[in-house]
C-alpha positions as CSV (number, residue, x, y, z in Angstrom):
1,M,-24.4,-0.7,43.3
2,R,-25.1,-2.3,40.1
3,T,-22.3,-2.1,37.7
4,C,-22.4,1.1,35.2
5,L,-21.9,-1.1,32.4
6,H,-25.2,-1.9,31.9
7,A,-26.2,1.2,30.9
8,L,-24.0,1.2,27.6
9,I,-24.7,-2.5,26.8
10,V,-28.4,-3.0,27.4
11,L,-29.4,0.6,28.4
12,W,-33.1,-0.3,27.6
13,L,-33.3,-3.1,30.1
14,A,-34.4,-0.4,32.6
15,L,-37.5,0.5,30.4
16,V,-39.4,-2.6,29.8
17,C,-38.8,-6.2,29.8
18,G,-40.4,-9.5,29.5
19,S,-39.7,-13.1,29.5
20,C,-39.7,-14.7,26.0
21,S,-39.4,-18.5,25.4
22,R,-41.0,-19.5,21.9
23,F,-37.3,-20.2,21.0
24,E,-33.8,-19.9,22.3
25,Y,-30.2,-19.4,20.9
26,A,-26.9,-20.7,21.6
27,T,-25.0,-17.5,21.2
28,M,-25.7,-13.8,20.4
29,E,-23.2,-11.2,18.9
30,L,-23.5,-7.6,19.1
31,Y,-21.5,-5.2,17.0
32,V,-22.2,-1.5,18.0
33,R,-20.9,1.5,15.7
34,F,-21.4,5.2,16.7
35,D,-21.8,7.7,13.9
36,A,-20.8,11.1,15.3
37,H,-21.4,12.7,11.8
38,D,-25.1,11.5,11.7
39,D,-25.6,11.2,15.5
40,L,-26.8,7.6,15.4
41,F,-25.9,4.0,16.6
42,K,-26.0,1.2,14.3
43,V,-26.1,-2.3,15.8
44,L,-25.6,-5.8,14.2
45,E,-27.3,-8.4,16.0
46,I,-26.4,-12.0,14.9
47,E,-27.9,-15.1,16.9
48,R,-26.6,-18.5,16.2
49,G,-28.0,-22.2,17.0
50,I,-31.7,-20.9,17.1
51,Y,-34.0,-23.9,18.1
52,T,-37.3,-24.4,19.6
53,P,-37.4,-26.4,23.0
54,A,-39.2,-29.8,22.8
55,R,-41.8,-28.2,25.0
56,E,-42.8,-25.4,22.7
57,D,-45.0,-25.2,19.6
58,V,-42.9,-25.2,16.6
59,D,-45.5,-23.6,14.5
60,A,-46.0,-20.7,16.8
61,A,-42.2,-20.3,17.2
62,A,-41.7,-20.2,13.5
63,D,-44.5,-17.5,13.2
64,A,-42.9,-15.3,16.1
65,I,-39.3,-15.7,14.7
66,E,-40.5,-14.9,11.0
67,A,-41.9,-11.6,12.3
68,S,-38.7,-11.0,14.2
69,A,-36.4,-11.0,11.1
70,T,-37.6,-7.7,9.8
71,R,-40.7,-6.7,11.3
72,G,-40.9,-7.4,15.1
73,R,-38.7,-4.4,16.9
74,V,-38.1,-6.9,19.7
75,F,-34.3,-6.8,20.8
76,P,-32.9,-9.3,21.2
77,A,-34.9,-11.4,19.2
78,P,-37.2,-13.3,21.8
79,G,-35.3,-16.3,22.9
80,G,-33.4,-15.4,25.8
81,L,-34.4,-14.9,29.4
82,V,-35.2,-11.4,28.8
83,C,-36.2,-9.4,25.5
84,I,-37.2,-5.9,24.9
85,D,-40.2,-4.7,23.1
86,L,-39.1,-1.5,21.5
87,D,-42.6,-0.3,20.5
88,K,-43.3,-0.3,24.2
89,L,-40.9,2.7,24.6
90,A,-43.7,5.1,23.7
91,S,-45.8,3.8,26.7
92,P,-43.4,3.6,29.6
93,T,-44.4,1.6,32.7
94,P,-45.6,3.3,35.7
95,D,-42.3,3.1,37.9
96,V,-40.5,5.1,35.2
97,S,-39.9,8.7,36.0
98,E,-41.5,11.5,34.0
99,S,-38.4,12.9,32.6
100,M,-37.4,9.2,31.5
101,A,-40.5,8.8,30.1
102,R,-40.1,11.9,27.9
103,K,-36.7,10.7,26.8
104,M,-38.1,7.5,25.9
105,R,-40.8,8.6,23.8
106,E,-38.2,11.0,22.1
107,I,-36.2,8.3,21.0
108,A,-38.8,5.7,20.1
109,G,-39.4,6.6,16.8
110,G,-35.8,6.7,15.7
111,I,-35.3,3.0,16.3
112,S,-35.7,0.9,13.0
113,I,-34.7,-2.3,11.5
114,E,-32.7,-1.9,8.3
115,R,-32.5,-5.5,7.1
116,G,-32.7,-8.9,8.7
117,G,-32.9,-12.4,7.9
118,F,-32.0,-16.1,8.3
119,F,-28.9,-18.0,7.6
120,I,-27.3,-21.5,8.2
121,D,-23.9,-21.5,10.2
122,D,-20.9,-23.5,9.3
123,K,-22.2,-25.9,12.1
124,G,-25.4,-26.4,10.3
125,R,-27.6,-24.4,12.6
126,L,-30.2,-21.8,12.0
127,G,-29.1,-18.3,12.6
128,L,-30.7,-14.8,12.7
129,Y,-29.2,-11.6,11.8
130,R,-30.8,-8.0,11.8
131,V,-29.1,-4.6,11.3
132,W,-30.5,-1.9,13.8
133,K,-30.3,1.9,13.6
134,F,-30.7,4.0,16.8
135,A,-31.3,7.5,15.3
136,N,-30.5,10.3,18.0
137,A,-27.4,8.8,19.4
138,H,-27.1,11.7,22.0
139,G,-30.3,11.3,23.2
140,V,-29.8,7.5,23.8
141,L,-26.7,8.5,25.8
142,D,-28.9,11.0,27.9
143,L,-31.2,8.3,28.5
144,A,-28.4,6.0,29.8
145,S,-27.3,8.6,32.1
146,M,-30.7,9.2,33.4
147,Y,-31.0,5.5,34.0
148,L,-28.0,5.4,36.1
149,N,-28.9,8.5,37.9
150,E,-32.2,7.3,39.0
151,G,-30.6,3.8,39.8
152,I,-28.2,5.6,42.3
153,D,-31.3,7.2,43.7
154,R,-32.9,3.9,44.5
155,E,-29.8,2.5,46.0
156,G,-30.1,5.2,48.6
157,D,-27.4,5.0,51.4
158,R,-26.9,1.3,51.4
159,F,-23.1,0.6,51.1
160,S,-21.1,-2.6,50.6
161,P,-17.6,-2.6,48.8
162,E,-18.0,-4.0,45.4
163,F,-17.5,-3.2,41.6
164,P,-17.5,-0.6,41.0
165,V,-17.7,1.3,44.1
166,F,-15.2,0.3,46.6
167,D,-15.2,2.9,49.2
168,Q,-17.7,5.4,50.8
169,E,-16.0,8.3,49.4
170,T,-16.8,7.1,45.9
171,Q,-20.4,6.2,47.0
172,E,-20.8,10.1,47.8
173,L,-19.3,11.1,44.4
174,F,-21.8,8.7,42.7
175,K,-24.6,10.4,44.8
176,A,-23.4,13.8,44.3
177,R,-23.5,13.0,40.4
178,S,-27.0,11.8,40.7
179,R,-28.4,14.8,42.6
180,A,-27.0,17.2,40.0
181,R,-28.4,15.1,37.3
182,A,-25.1,15.4,35.3
183,P,-24.4,13.1,32.6
184,W,-22.3,10.0,32.7
185,F,-21.6,9.9,28.6
186,L,-20.0,12.7,27.0
187,V,-19.2,13.0,22.9
188,D,-15.9,14.3,21.7
189,G,-15.8,14.1,18.0
190,E,-15.9,10.2,17.1
191,T,-15.2,9.4,20.6
192,I,-17.6,8.4,23.6
193,V,-16.2,9.3,27.0
194,F,-17.4,7.2,30.1
195,D,-17.1,9.7,33.0
196,V,-17.2,7.8,36.2
197,P,-16.8,9.7,39.5
198,M,-14.6,7.8,41.7
199,T,-11.4,8.0,43.8
200,Q,-7.9,6.9,42.8
201,R,-8.2,4.1,45.5
202,S,-11.5,3.0,44.4
203,A,-10.1,2.9,40.6
204,A,-7.3,0.8,41.6
205,R,-9.5,-1.6,43.2
206,C,-11.8,-1.8,40.0
207,L,-8.6,-2.7,37.9
208,A,-7.9,-5.4,40.5
209,H,-11.3,-6.7,40.3
210,L,-11.4,-7.0,36.5
211,V,-8.0,-8.7,36.3
212,A,-9.3,-11.3,38.8
213,A,-12.6,-11.6,37.0
214,R,-11.4,-11.8,33.5
215,D,-11.6,-15.7,33.2
216,K,-15.2,-15.9,34.7
217,S,-17.9,-16.3,32.3
218,S,-20.3,-14.3,34.2
219,D,-18.2,-11.6,33.8
220,D,-17.7,-12.0,29.8
221,A,-19.6,-8.8,29.0
222,A,-17.5,-6.9,31.6
223,A,-14.4,-8.1,30.1
224,A,-15.4,-7.3,26.4
225,F,-16.6,-3.6,27.4
226,Y,-13.6,-2.4,29.4
227,S,-11.1,-4.3,27.0
228,Q,-12.2,-1.9,24.3
229,V,-11.4,1.2,26.0
230,T,-9.0,3.0,24.1
231,S,-7.7,5.3,26.8
232,L,-8.1,5.9,30.3
233,A,-7.3,8.9,32.8
234,I,-8.1,9.1,36.3
235,T,-7.8,12.5,37.7
236,N,-9.7,14.8,40.3
237,D,-11.8,12.0,41.4
238,R,-12.9,11.1,38.0
239,A,-11.9,8.1,35.8
240,L,-12.5,8.9,32.1
241,L,-12.7,6.0,29.7
242,R,-12.6,7.1,26.1
243,F,-14.0,4.9,23.2
244,D,-12.6,6.0,20.0
245,F,-14.6,4.7,17.2
246,S,-12.3,6.4,15.1
247,A,-9.8,3.8,16.0
248,Y,-12.2,0.5,16.8
249,R,-15.4,1.8,14.6
250,C,-17.3,-0.6,16.6
251,L,-17.6,-2.3,20.1
252,E,-18.1,-6.4,20.1
253,F,-20.0,-8.4,22.4
254,R,-20.5,-12.0,22.6
255,F,-22.9,-13.7,24.9
256,G,-23.7,-17.3,25.7
257,R,-22.3,-20.7,25.0
258,D,-22.8,-23.5,22.6
259,D,-24.3,-26.1,25.2
260,G,-25.3,-29.0,22.5
261,K,-28.9,-28.2,22.9
262,Y,-29.5,-27.5,19.4
263,L,-32.6,-29.1,17.5
264,P,-33.3,-28.6,13.8
265,A,-37.1,-28.7,14.1
266,L,-37.4,-24.9,13.7
267,A,-35.1,-24.7,10.7
268,Q,-37.1,-27.3,9.1
269,K,-40.4,-25.5,9.7
270,L,-39.1,-22.3,8.2
271,K,-38.1,-24.2,5.1
272,E,-41.6,-25.7,4.9
273,H,-42.9,-21.9,4.8
274,A,-40.6,-21.4,2.1
275,I,-38.5,-18.9,3.9
276,A,-35.5,-17.8,2.0
277,F,-32.0,-18.4,3.7
278,E,-29.1,-16.2,3.0
279,D,-25.6,-17.5,2.4
280,G,-23.8,-18.1,6.0
281,S,-20.9,-16.4,4.6
282,A,-22.4,-13.0,3.6
283,V,-23.4,-12.6,6.9
284,E,-19.9,-13.1,8.3
285,H,-18.8,-10.5,5.8
286,L,-21.5,-8.3,7.2
287,A,-19.9,-8.5,10.6
288,E,-16.6,-7.9,9.3
289,S,-17.8,-4.8,7.4
290,M,-19.0,-3.2,10.8
291,R,-15.1,-3.1,11.9
292,P,-13.1,-1.6,9.1
293,G,-9.5,-0.3,10.3
294,P,-9.3,3.4,10.8
295,S,-7.7,4.1,7.7
296,T,-11.2,2.7,5.8
297,P,-12.6,5.9,4.2
298,R,-16.5,7.0,5.5
299,A,-19.1,6.0,3.2
300,K,-20.6,8.9,1.5
């Protein structure tokens, strides 16, 4: 079975996706904050080392990334192997169930870009940042649960011991959760609880797997996700992973590697377009503001 991690990090990958290659980036950072009071997620997206491969049209890439900065609701910006056009949430693909389609339409209008722009990082490379707001956080979590339940349905009775399902008893628990269409994500005050049905034996295997995989680059996202669990309880065939946003305030994820392929042509083209570049240090301060300590008072 596919790891449950995908539902929280990139839950919308199950909805609509497409290949996007006008420009690429070396690294991407995501800072995810949950605001229980206003029922929303705020996400800061920072991409560094953005460039146009030699085969691509620099003018077309410049036009595409200009739109991405503040207007284009494509997440992440169209540079990686996969990007999501959030405007298509209101028009789901035919393979999406009707219940999931209704939920997609419900949350589509609540996704917006609050601010965004370009900067030059400390290595002299082009960067892009955007601040996203996902209103109706409960609806987003409901959608993640639907994605998981429908994914389990598609798996059928196939079984092979792999993360996070290492025994057939846990597979049956997953299937029972799916049949009941029960939620996987619960909200308890400022805490999001990831409720995963599994045996204690499978939970122990999961922990061993995460320890063994912690240095593998392919598991960077999983390591980042599980390292930010604030408490864990395993009881009554359930693993309850709690993410307390009053303690961490945000979840942080980093993807990609600086592979040395950066080319300056796209940054130069944007300068020719008279695009304003923000101070790179201001973007770093913005990232820092996403993760104040627990003693920091809530903004009014």
